[in-house]
Structures are given as structure tokens and as C-alpha cells.
N, C-alpha and C positions, 0 to 999 in steps of 0.2 A: 247199508239199508237204502232201499229205493221205495218211494211212495208209489203205490199201485192202486188202481181201481179194480177190484176183484169182483167178478160177477159169477154167480152160480145159476145154472139153468134149472128152471122149473122146481123151485122150492116153495113150500107152503101151498102146493097145489095137490089136492087129493091126499093120499096117505103120506106124502113126502114132507112131513112136518119138521121144520128146523128153526127153533127159536133163535132170534138174532143174538141174544146173549150167549147162547151156546156156540154160534158161529164165531163170535169174537173170542170166546175162550179157546176154541180149537185153533184158530189162527195164532193166538198168543202162545199156545202150547208148541206151535211149530216155529216159534221165534219171532213172529210179527210183533211190532210195537205200535202204539197209538191206534189201535183197531177201533174203528167206528162203523156203524151200520146205518143204513137209511131205508126206511120202511121194511116190512117183513117179506121181502121178495128176493133175498140173496144178494144184496148190495153191500159190499165191504170196502172201506178205504183204510189202508194200513201201510206202514213201512215194513217191507218184507226183506228178509235176509237173503243174500246169495242170488242165485239164478232164479229169475221169475218163473220160468216154465217148471223148474223143479219144485218150487213152492206150490204152484198151481196143482201139479200132479200129487204132491204130498197132501194137499188140502182135500182133493178128491178122495184119496185113499182114507184119510182120517174121518171124513164125513161118512163114508161107506162103512167103515169099521164101527164107528160110534152110533150111527143112526140106522144102519141096515139098508140104505139105498145109495145107488151111485148117481152123482150129478156132475155134469161137466163143469169145469172151472175155467174161465177165460179172463185174463187180466190185461190191462193196458196201463201205461204211464198217463198221468194227467195231460201231457203234451200230445200223446197219441189220441186221447179222447177229444181234446180240443180240436185237433186236426180233422178228426172224423165229423165232429159237429159242424165245423166250418165248411166241410165238403158236401154237406147235405144238398142233394141236387134238386130237390122239389120245393115248390112254393109252400110255405108253412101257413096254412089257413088256420089250423088249430094245433098247437104243439102236442096235445095228447093223441092226435091222429097220426103224427109223424114219429118214426122210430129209427133207431140205429140198432141193427143186430150185429153184435161183435162176434166174428167168426174165429174159430180156432186157427184155421189156415186160409190162405187165399184159394178159392176154388179154381179148378182147371178151366181153361177156355171151353172145352167140350162140355163140361158140367154146366157152365153158365148158359151155353147155347141150348142145352136140353131144358134147363129151367125156364128159359125164355119162350119155349114152345107152349107153356101153360097159359090158359086164358086168365087174365086178371081183372077183366071188366074195367071199372073206374079206379081200382087200386093200382099203385105203381111201386116198382122196386128197381133198384140198381145196385150192383156190386161195385165198390170202389176199394181196391186193395183187399184188406181183410175185414171189411165191413159191408153189410148189406143195408142199404137205406130203403125205407119203406114209407109210403104215405097211403093210409087207408082213407078212402073216400068218405066212409061213414063210421070210422072208428074200428079199433081192433076187435071190439065185441061183436061187430057185424061185418066181418071181412067178405069181400067179393072174390078174393083170390084164395087159393088153397096154399097157405103159407107152409104147412107141413110137407106137402108134396114138393114145393119149390125147394125147401130146405133139404129134403132127401136127395133131390136131383143135384144140388150143389155139392153134396158129398162131404161136408164138413160140419161139425156141430157149431151151433151159434146160440146166442141168447140176446133177446131184444129188450130195449128200454126205450120208453117214449122220451121225447126231447126235454120234457119237464124234468124227468128223473136224471137224464144225462147232465143237464145243467146243474142240478142240485148236487150230484156227485162231484162235479168239477168244483163247485163252491166249497164242498167239504175239504178239498185238497188245498184250498187257498186260505184256510184259517178257520 
């Protein structure tokens, strides 16, 4: 078993309702232990069996079968999340305005170059490995950049969490 921070993309947004108790139950059914969730946005910390990628794909399939919608699942070890947090390249004026988007894979250089052609005004982003770091000038609720277009250009799914949430998820892994 390996402790993982498991992130589901876009749950409890619109019709994609997934109660966190149900997420814990699905993960447990797949063999995870010590499943804990944080806020109702698809954040799970658990000890998962076997290959992490296989667990993530199985969780995607189980959620789709049980709830009728597909959601990407992306997970990291606590160490990987800590490394991503430590690598955040922007000044943190307000932690809720700064995000890490955990990507399924590293985007290709050509994809990053295409995404860099989009105007971001005062918002900033940078890909470091398998994470896209973001700082919104006025918060995610009032973005100046088109995050969806940039995400599509990068060509890999991702799911973003603000730095407050990232820190809380790390704390859940520490006890």
C-alpha cells in the first residue's frame, strides 16, 4: 500500500454530483484503506494497493459505472505534492489565488509553446514537470486568462487546487 493524494476533476460541479462518503466507499471497494476526503470537490487521501495508475483508472471506471459520468483521476504521493508546492514559481500574495494543476502527463514542448501564445493579462502560469502552476491576479472566480483553452492546448487532463487545499491535503497525509 502506498499513500496517495487522489484528485478527481470537476466533481460536484453542475450535474456531476459525487458525495464524498460515496467516493470513500468506492475507493475502499477498490482496496484502498484509510480513505479520507477533504471538502466536497474530489479530494481523497488513501493508502492504495498495487500500481497507482491502475488504481486511478479503476476509480475512474467505478465512478462512471456507479454515478453515470466520467471524471479524470490524477494522483500523487505526498512527496510529489510537497515537491510541486515547493516549486511554485510565483510570489504568493494570496494562497487562494495561487494554484497547482496536477496534470496526467507532462505536456509536450510544442503544446506548451502553443499554450504560451494565449494572452493571460495579469494572470500567470508555468508548467514544471507534470504540474501547471497558476497565479490569478484577481482570483479563480475572475480569471483574466482562458484556463480551459490553455488546458486544451497542453493536451493532457489536469485538475487544479489552490495552495490552501494543497497544504491541507499534505497535512492529512501527516496524521
